[in-house]
C-alpha angles and dihedrals in degrees: 000000000000093000094049089046091054091048096049092046090050091047091048090049090051092046090051092051090048091050091050091049092049091048090049090053091049091049089048092051096047094037095065 
C-alpha cells in the first residue's frame, strides 16, 4: 500500500510537471 502510494504520488507529480511544461509551451506559442 505504502509503496504503491509513493509510486502513484510520484507519477502524479511527474504528470503535473509535464502538464505545466506543455501548458507553458502553448502559452509561449500563442503569446507571440
